[in-house]
NULUM-114398 format. One record per residue (C-alpha): residue number from 0; residue in three letters; x, y, z. Coordinates in nm, 2 decimals. Example, Ala and Ser with C-alpha at 12.3 -4.5 7.8 and 13.67 -1.06 7.14 Angstrom:
 pos code     px     py     pz
   0  ALA   1.23  -0.45   0.78
   1  SER   1.37  -0.11   0.71
END
This chain:
 pos code     px     py     pz
   0  UNK   4.42   9.99  -0.18
   1  UNK   4.09  10.18  -0.23
   2  UNK   3.86   9.88  -0.17
   3  UNK   3.55  10.09  -0.22
   4  UNK   3.66  10.13  -0.58
   5  UNK   3.76   9.77  -0.65
   6  UNK   3.51   9.50  -0.74
   7  UNK   3.61   9.15  -0.64
   8  UNK   3.68   9.02  -0.99
   9  UNK   3.90   8.71  -0.99
  10  UNK   3.99   8.46  -1.26
  11  UNK   4.13   8.15  -1.08
  12  UNK   4.09   7.90  -1.36
  13  UNK   4.23   8.15  -1.62
  14  UNK   4.53   8.22  -1.39
  15  UNK   4.61   7.85  -1.36
  16  UNK   4.57   7.80  -1.74
  17  UNK   4.81   8.10  -1.80
  18  UNK   5.07   7.92  -1.58
  19  UNK   5.02   7.60  -1.78
  20  UNK   5.06   7.81  -2.10
  21  UNK   5.39   7.97  -1.99
  22  UNK   5.53   7.63  -1.89
  23  UNK   5.47   7.50  -2.24
  24  UNK   5.45   7.79  -2.48
  25  UNK   5.72   8.07  -2.49
  26  UNK   5.54   8.39  -2.39
  27  UNK   5.23   8.21  -2.29
  28  UNK   5.06   8.27  -2.62
  29  UNK   5.11   8.21  -2.99
  30  UNK   5.09   8.58  -3.06
  31  UNK   5.28   8.84  -2.85
  32  UNK   4.98   9.08  -2.87
  33  UNK   4.77   8.82  -2.69
  34  UNK   5.02   8.77  -2.41
  35  UNK   4.91   8.81  -2.05
  36  UNK   5.16   9.09  -2.01
  37  UNK   4.92   9.30  -2.22
  38  UNK   4.65   9.27  -1.95
  39  UNK   4.64   9.36  -1.58
  40  UNK   4.81   9.11  -1.35
  41  UNK   4.60   8.80  -1.29
  42  UNK   4.32   8.94  -1.51
  43  UNK   4.41   8.79  -1.84
  44  UNK   4.11   8.57  -1.93
  45  UNK   4.16   8.24  -2.11
  46  UNK   3.88   8.19  -2.36
  47  UNK   3.65   7.89  -2.37
  48  UNK   3.44   7.99  -2.68
  49  UNK   3.28   8.28  -2.87
  50  UNK   2.97   8.35  -3.06
  51  UNK   2.89   8.67  -3.24
  52  UNK   3.04   8.97  -3.05
  53  UNK   3.07   8.77  -2.72
  54  UNK   3.33   8.54  -2.57
  55  UNK   3.32   8.33  -2.26
  56  UNK   3.63   8.26  -2.04
  57  UNK   3.70   7.93  -1.87
  58  UNK   3.59   8.09  -1.54
  59  UNK   3.24   8.13  -1.68
  60  UNK   3.24   8.51  -1.74
  61  UNK   3.09   8.65  -2.06
  62  UNK   3.25   8.95  -2.23
  63  UNK   3.16   9.19  -2.51
  64  UNK   3.47   9.16  -2.72
  65  UNK   3.65   9.42  -2.93
  66  UNK   3.95   9.37  -3.16
  67  UNK   3.84   9.01  -3.21
  68  UNK   4.12   8.78  -3.32
  69  UNK   4.36   9.08  -3.35
  70  UNK   4.10   9.25  -3.59
  71  UNK   4.06   8.93  -3.80
  72  UNK   3.70   8.84  -3.68
  73  UNK   3.51   9.13  -3.83
  74  UNK   3.18   8.94  -3.88
  75  UNK   3.17   8.80  -3.53
  76  UNK   3.26   8.45  -3.41
  77  UNK   3.11   8.14  -3.58
  78  UNK   2.94   8.35  -3.84
  79  UNK   2.68   8.12  -4.00
  80  UNK   2.76   8.20  -4.36
  81  UNK   3.13   8.14  -4.31
  82  UNK   3.09   7.83  -4.10
  83  UNK   2.85   7.67  -4.36
  84  UNK   3.10   7.73  -4.64
  85  UNK   3.38   7.58  -4.43
  86  UNK   3.19   7.28  -4.33
  87  UNK   3.10   7.21  -4.69
  88  UNK   3.46   7.19  -4.79
  89  UNK   3.58   6.99  -4.48
  90  UNK   3.36   6.70  -4.60
  91  UNK   3.53   6.72  -4.94
  92  UNK   3.90   6.71  -4.82
  93  UNK   4.12   7.01  -4.73
  94  UNK   4.45   6.96  -4.91
  95  UNK   4.56   6.77  -5.22
  96  UNK   4.87   6.70  -5.43
  97  UNK   4.74   6.93  -5.70
  98  UNK   4.54   7.26  -5.69
  99  UNK   4.17   7.24  -5.60
 100  UNK   3.91   7.41  -5.81
 101  UNK   3.84   7.62  -5.50
 102  UNK   4.18   7.80  -5.56
 103  UNK   4.07   7.95  -5.89
 104  UNK   3.72   8.03  -5.76
 105  UNK   3.87   8.21  -5.46
 106  UNK   4.11   8.40  -5.68
 107  UNK   3.83   8.51  -5.91
 108  UNK   3.62   8.62  -5.62
 109  UNK   3.91   8.81  -5.46
 110  UNK   4.00   8.99  -5.78
 111  UNK   3.64   9.08  -5.85
 112  UNK   3.62   9.24  -5.51
 113  UNK   3.96   9.41  -5.53
 114  UNK   3.97   9.51  -5.90
 115  UNK   4.28   9.72  -5.86
 116  UNK   4.48   9.40  -5.85
 117  UNK   4.54   9.17  -6.15
 118  UNK   4.68   8.85  -5.99
 119  UNK   4.66   8.71  -5.64
 120  UNK   4.84   8.44  -5.44
 121  UNK   4.71   8.31  -5.11
 122  UNK   4.90   8.22  -4.80
 123  UNK   4.83   8.16  -4.43
 124  UNK   4.96   8.47  -4.25
 125  UNK   5.04   8.83  -4.31
 126  UNK   5.41   8.80  -4.26
 127  UNK   5.44   8.55  -4.55
 128  UNK   5.26   8.79  -4.78
 129  UNK   5.45   9.11  -4.69
 130  UNK   5.79   8.93  -4.71
 131  UNK   5.70   8.78  -5.05
 132  UNK   5.61   9.14  -5.16
 133  UNK   5.95   9.26  -5.05
 134  UNK   6.13   8.98  -5.21
 135  UNK   5.94   9.04  -5.54
 136  UNK   6.02   9.41  -5.53
 137  UNK   6.39   9.33  -5.48
 138  UNK   6.39   9.09  -5.76
 139  UNK   6.21   9.32  -6.00
 140  UNK   6.43   9.62  -5.93
 141  UNK   6.76   9.45  -5.86
 142  UNK   6.79   9.68  -5.55
 143  UNK   6.87   9.58  -5.19
 144  UNK   6.71   9.83  -4.96
 145  UNK   6.35   9.82  -4.82
 146  UNK   6.19  10.15  -4.71
 147  UNK   5.93  10.10  -4.43
 148  UNK   5.70  10.35  -4.29
 149  UNK   5.84  10.43  -3.94
 150  UNK   5.50  10.53  -3.80
 151  UNK   5.34  10.19  -3.85
 152  UNK   5.39   9.93  -3.57
 153  UNK   5.42   9.60  -3.75
 154  UNK   5.49   9.45  -4.10
 155  UNK   5.63   9.11  -4.06
 156  UNK   5.79   8.86  -3.82
 157  UNK   6.08   8.83  -4.07
 158  UNK   6.43   8.98  -4.03
 159  UNK   6.39   9.27  -4.27
 160  UNK   6.13   9.42  -4.03
 161  UNK   6.19   9.27  -3.68
 162  UNK   6.55   9.39  -3.70
 163  UNK   6.42   9.74  -3.68
 164  UNK   6.23   9.68  -3.35
 165  UNK   6.35   9.67  -2.99
 166  UNK   6.31   9.28  -3.02
 167  UNK   6.59   9.26  -3.27
 168  UNK   6.79   8.98  -3.10
 169  UNK   6.90   8.72  -3.35
 170  UNK   6.89   8.95  -3.65
 171  UNK   7.23   9.02  -3.80
 172  UNK   7.33   9.39  -3.82
 173  UNK   7.40   9.35  -4.19
 174  UNK   7.03   9.27  -4.24
 175  UNK   6.92   9.57  -4.04
 176  UNK   7.13   9.80  -4.25
 177  UNK   6.92   9.72  -4.56
 178  UNK   6.60   9.85  -4.40
 179  UNK   6.55  10.23  -4.39
 180  UNK   6.25  10.42  -4.27
 181  UNK   6.03  10.72  -4.38
 182  UNK   5.77  10.91  -4.18
 183  UNK   5.40  10.89  -4.27
 184  UNK   5.25  11.19  -4.44
 185  UNK   5.58  11.36  -4.52
 186  UNK   5.65  11.35  -4.89
 187  UNK   5.95  11.58  -4.86
 188  UNK   6.12  11.33  -4.61
 189  UNK   6.05  11.04  -4.84
 190  UNK   6.20  11.23  -5.14
 191  UNK   6.51  11.30  -4.93
 192  UNK   6.54  10.93  -4.84
 193  UNK   6.50  10.81  -5.20
 194  UNK   6.75  11.07  -5.32
 195  UNK   7.00  10.98  -5.05
 196  UNK   6.97  10.61  -5.15
 197  UNK   6.93  10.68  -5.52
 198  UNK   6.88  10.36  -5.71
 199  UNK   6.91  10.15  -5.39
 200  UNK   6.55  10.13  -5.27
 201  UNK   6.35   9.84  -5.40
 202  UNK   6.02   9.94  -5.24
 203  UNK   5.82  10.17  -5.02
 204  UNK   5.60   9.96  -4.79
 205  UNK   5.33  10.12  -4.57
 206  UNK   4.98  10.09  -4.44
 207  UNK   4.79  10.33  -4.66
 208  UNK   4.60  10.46  -4.36
 209  UNK   4.60  10.39  -3.98
 210  UNK   4.47  10.60  -3.69
 211  UNK   4.47  10.91  -3.90
 212  UNK   4.35  10.97  -4.26
 213  UNK   4.62  11.03  -4.52
 214  UNK   4.69  11.40  -4.58
 215  UNK   4.53  11.52  -4.91
 216  UNK   4.74  11.41  -5.20
 217  UNK   4.98  11.21  -4.99
 218  UNK   4.91  10.86  -5.14
 219  UNK   4.91  11.00  -5.49
 220  UNK   5.24  11.17  -5.41
 221  UNK   5.39  10.85  -5.30
 222  UNK   5.27  10.68  -5.62
 223  UNK   5.45  10.95  -5.82
 224  UNK   5.77  10.93  -5.62
 225  UNK   5.78  10.55  -5.65
 226  UNK   5.73  10.58  -6.03
 227  UNK   5.99  10.85  -6.06
 228  UNK   6.25  10.67  -5.85
 229  UNK   6.18  10.33  -6.00
 230  UNK   6.08  10.15  -5.68
 231  UNK   5.78   9.94  -5.60
 232  UNK   5.49  10.08  -5.40
 233  UNK   5.34   9.83  -5.16
 234  UNK   5.03   9.88  -4.95
 235  UNK   5.00   9.67  -4.64
 236  UNK   4.62   9.63  -4.63
 237  UNK   4.61   9.37  -4.35
 238  UNK   4.40   9.61  -4.14
 239  UNK   4.25   9.85  -4.40
 240  UNK   4.14   9.56  -4.62
 241  UNK   3.76   9.54  -4.61
 242  UNK   3.74   9.77  -4.30
 243  UNK   3.80  10.08  -4.52
 244  UNK   3.61   9.95  -4.82
 245  UNK   3.54   9.61  -4.98
 246  UNK   3.84   9.69  -5.20
 247  UNK   4.06   9.82  -4.92
 248  UNK   4.21  10.16  -4.87
 249  UNK   4.32  10.15  -5.24
 250  UNK   3.96  10.12  -5.34
 251  UNK   3.85  10.40  -5.10
 252  UNK   4.13  10.65  -5.19
 253  UNK   4.17  10.57  -5.55
 254  UNK   4.55  10.52  -5.55
 255  UNK   4.67  10.19  -5.69
 256  UNK   4.98  10.03  -5.55
 257  UNK   5.20   9.79  -5.74
 258  UNK   5.15   9.52  -5.48
 259  UNK   4.92   9.49  -5.18
 260  UNK   4.88   9.24  -4.90
 261  UNK   4.56   9.14  -4.73
 262  UNK   4.47   8.92  -4.43
 263  UNK   4.29   8.95  -4.10
 264  UNK   3.93   9.02  -4.20
 265  UNK   3.97   8.81  -4.52
 266  UNK   3.91   8.48  -4.34
 267  UNK   3.70   8.60  -4.04
 268  UNK   3.94   8.41  -3.81
 269  UNK   4.04   8.13  -4.05
 270  UNK   4.40   8.14  -4.16
 271  UNK   4.42   8.31  -4.50
 272  UNK   4.62   8.60  -4.64
 273  UNK   4.69   8.73  -4.99
 274  UNK   4.95   8.90  -5.20
 275  UNK   4.80   9.08  -5.49
 276  UNK   4.91   9.32  -5.75
 277  UNK   5.03   9.40  -6.10
 278  UNK   5.05   9.11  -6.34
 279  UNK   5.40   9.18  -6.47
 280  UNK   5.54   9.18  -6.11
 281  UNK   5.34   8.88  -5.99
 282  UNK   5.43   8.67  -6.30
 283  UNK   5.79   8.68  -6.19
 284  UNK   5.69   8.43  -5.93
 285  UNK   5.52   8.21  -6.19
 286  UNK   5.62   7.99  -6.49
 287  UNK   5.53   8.21  -6.79
 288  UNK   5.83   8.42  -6.83
 289  UNK   6.19   8.38  -6.94
 290  UNK   6.37   8.56  -6.65
 291  UNK   6.51   8.45  -6.32
 292  UNK   6.25   8.27  -6.11
 293  UNK   6.14   8.43  -5.79
 294  UNK   6.04   8.20  -5.50
 295  UNK   5.73   8.40  -5.43
 296  UNK   5.50   8.20  -5.20
 297  UNK   5.50   7.82  -5.17
 298  UNK   5.32   7.70  -4.86
 299  UNK   5.20   7.35  -4.78
 300  UNK   4.87   7.48  -4.63
 301  UNK   4.84   7.80  -4.82
 302  UNK   4.54   7.68  -5.03
 303  UNK   4.35   7.47  -4.77
 304  UNK   4.01   7.45  -4.92
 305  UNK   3.81   7.54  -4.61
 306  UNK   4.01   7.86  -4.55
 307  UNK   3.96   7.97  -4.91
 308  UNK   3.59   7.89  -4.88
 309  UNK   3.59   8.11  -4.57
 310  UNK   3.75   8.39  -4.76
 311  UNK   3.49   8.36  -5.04
 312  UNK   3.21   8.37  -4.79
 313  UNK   3.36   8.68  -4.62
 314  UNK   3.40   8.86  -4.95
 315  UNK   3.04   8.78  -5.05
 316  UNK   2.90   8.88  -4.71
 317  UNK   3.08   9.21  -4.72
 318  UNK   2.95   9.30  -5.06
 319  UNK   2.60   9.17  -5.03
 320  UNK   2.53   9.29  -4.67
 321  UNK   2.72   9.62  -4.67
 322  UNK   2.94   9.51  -4.38
 323  UNK   3.19   9.80  -4.41
 324  UNK   2.91  10.06  -4.38
 325  UNK   2.78   9.87  -4.07
 326  UNK   3.13   9.87  -3.91
 327  UNK   3.15  10.24  -3.96
 328  UNK   2.81  10.30  -3.81
 329  UNK   2.88  10.09  -3.51
 330  UNK   3.22  10.25  -3.46
 331  UNK   3.07  10.60  -3.48
 332  UNK   2.81  10.52  -3.22
 333  UNK   3.07  10.37  -2.99
 334  UNK   3.32  10.66  -3.03
 335  UNK   3.05  10.92  -2.96
 336  UNK   2.94  10.73  -2.65
 337  UNK   3.29  10.68  -2.51
 338  UNK   3.38  11.04  -2.57
 339  UNK   3.06  11.16  -2.40
 340  UNK   3.12  10.93  -2.11
 341  UNK   3.48  11.05  -2.07
 342  UNK   3.38  11.41  -2.09
 343  UNK   3.10  11.37  -1.84
 344  UNK   3.35  11.23  -1.59
 345  UNK   3.60  11.50  -1.65
 346  UNK   3.86  11.28  -1.83
 347  UNK   3.78  11.37  -2.19
 348  UNK   4.14  11.49  -2.24
 349  UNK   4.28  11.16  -2.09
 350  UNK   4.08  10.88  -2.25
 351  UNK   4.11  10.96  -2.61
 352  UNK   3.94  10.76  -2.89
 353  UNK   4.12  10.77  -3.22
 354  UNK   4.11  10.62  -3.57
 355  UNK   3.86  10.55  -3.84
 356  UNK   3.52  10.44  -3.70
 357  UNK   3.58  10.09  -3.83
 358  UNK   3.91  10.06  -3.66
 359  UNK   3.90  10.25  -3.33
 360  UNK   4.18  10.25  -3.07
 361  UNK   4.20  10.44  -2.74
 362  UNK   4.49  10.62  -2.57
 363  UNK   4.52  10.65  -2.19
 364  UNK   4.69  10.97  -2.09
 365  UNK   4.83  11.07  -1.75
 366  UNK   4.81  11.39  -1.55
 367  UNK   5.05  11.55  -1.80
 368  UNK   4.85  11.41  -2.10
 369  UNK   5.13  11.17  -2.18
 370  UNK   5.06  10.80  -2.28
 371  UNK   5.06  10.59  -1.96
 372  UNK   5.07  10.21  -1.93
 373  UNK   4.97  10.25  -1.56
 374  UNK   4.65  10.44  -1.65
 375  UNK   4.58  10.18  -1.93
 376  UNK   4.60   9.91  -1.67
 377  UNK   4.35  10.09  -1.45
 378  UNK   4.12  10.14  -1.74
 379  UNK   4.14   9.77  -1.86
 380  UNK   4.08   9.64  -1.50
 381  UNK   3.75   9.83  -1.49
 382  UNK   3.65   9.72  -1.84
 383  UNK   3.71   9.36  -1.76
 384  UNK   3.52   9.37  -1.43
 385  UNK   3.23   9.52  -1.63
 386  UNK   3.23   9.24  -1.89
 387  UNK   3.41   9.43  -2.17
 388  UNK   3.73   9.27  -2.32
 389  UNK   3.88   9.56  -2.51
 390  UNK   4.25   9.60  -2.59
 391  UNK   4.11   9.83  -2.85
 392  UNK   3.76   9.95  -2.96
 393  UNK   3.78   9.78  -3.30
 394  UNK   3.42   9.67  -3.37
 395  UNK   3.28   9.36  -3.54
 396  UNK   2.95   9.37  -3.73
 397  UNK   2.80   9.12  -3.48
 398  UNK   2.77   9.40  -3.21
 399  UNK   2.43   9.52  -3.14
 400  UNK   2.31   9.85  -3.00
 401  UNK   2.27   9.69  -2.65
 402  UNK   2.63   9.59  -2.66
 403  UNK   2.74   9.94  -2.75
 404  UNK   2.52  10.09  -2.47
 405  UNK   2.66   9.84  -2.21
 406  UNK   3.02   9.92  -2.32
 407  UNK   2.96  10.29  -2.28
 408  UNK   2.81  10.24  -1.93
 409  UNK   3.11  10.04  -1.83
 410  UNK   3.34  10.30  -1.97
 411  UNK   3.16  10.57  -1.77
 412  UNK   3.22  10.37  -1.45
 413  UNK   3.59  10.32  -1.55
 414  UNK   3.62  10.70  -1.61
 415  UNK   3.49  10.77  -1.26
 416  UNK   3.78  10.57  -1.11
 417  UNK   4.02  10.73  -1.37
 418  UNK   3.92  11.07  -1.24
 419  UNK   4.00  10.97  -0.88
 420  UNK   4.34  10.85  -0.99
 421  UNK   4.41  11.17  -1.18
 422  UNK   4.31  11.37  -0.87
 423  UNK   4.55  11.17  -0.66
 424  UNK   4.82  11.22  -0.93
 425  UNK   4.90  10.85  -0.89
 426  UNK   4.71  10.55  -1.02
 427  UNK   4.92  10.29  -0.83
 428  UNK   4.65  10.23  -0.56
 429  UNK   4.41  10.11  -0.84
 430  UNK   4.64   9.88  -1.02
 431  UNK   4.65   9.57  -0.79
 432  UNK   4.98   9.46  -0.96
 433  UNK   5.23   9.55  -1.22
 434  UNK   5.12   9.76  -1.52
 435  UNK   5.06   9.62  -1.86
 436  UNK   5.36   9.63  -2.09
 437  UNK   5.42   9.73  -2.45
 438  UNK   5.46   9.44  -2.70
 439  UNK   5.79   9.56  -2.84
 440  UNK   6.05   9.59  -2.56
 441  UNK   6.41   9.47  -2.54
 442  UNK   6.38   9.29  -2.21
 443  UNK   6.11   9.05  -2.09
END
């Protein structure tokens, strides 16, 4: 162990709390991406509270936080405008036997912000919305197959998607056979897939953009293919919604899907998601048509008044305060600083920042410039010791210039250690335990 490179950074209370979590909660967390296997051994802080861009763990440490709430908290924790709207509704009751007037007000606000959609239905999580979109597409087309973008990591907890991952235990093979995949950015490959399964594919579902911008004409090309082959085009805007523009990626790129799904930033940490799209499709889940009824979305808590109030406050804040532009400006400052720090320490080819400025991720590459969980572990250890909690570099609008500057300083210190590990051609001495693990793996 290279003790001169290792600060004594211990989390005894968090370690005990993690043990309690694992004894009571499968996986030790309610979201796999929040599991302690995603962090260096014994360095997975358990959070006490957060405000703005900062969180405190139960050991008393303060961190600058990135990727807050798995990208859901884009305005910062306990944002005053959101909290005020939520408190107002909590005093008025949260759930009734009939719709609240808040439901129509939230729908009006959403559709005014995302004008490419004609109707919207709210739910509590992203999986409900994407699965409802898939079911609606199957009902509308009478076709069984779902075509997912193979280059996008997650669409739903439901069988039609999870069956395609290494964690497919419990999903029947017959279900898996109905999901096929196409590569992002390759119209020819998608055309081949739609031709091979002619008149069988109900929908194409993809994130309209991720860590790379869509190639010129790509989204418009998918739109044309979907029309020509009679399938439904679904944009999963869980991440791109609001971070790309107030109207999502569809608003930025000017290509209108048949259906789209929103979540994450929509509630600034409160549980709300949305399925939106063409009126003729959405109405199949309603009461004003003469065809077979589609069980679209029907959730006990889907229209909780305080969550919808949070969504309306978020939508208003984004539009009135230019939040998307601020996210991009903060991300550009951070990306430039991290890249300069990495280059200055001679690891610019190994710590690589990618993605749109409002949605930055980083790759940790080994001596052969291949992705490495061991080097990710080393990097995360140094960030945590420096007070930076960063499974990604996804910014919130609550970050200040001082936060960015401190993050860059900590990254520079981490890069110095990274350089030593590269020179040794073995990061093991700097890990102090097992490496972090990918979320999707077959064995625990």
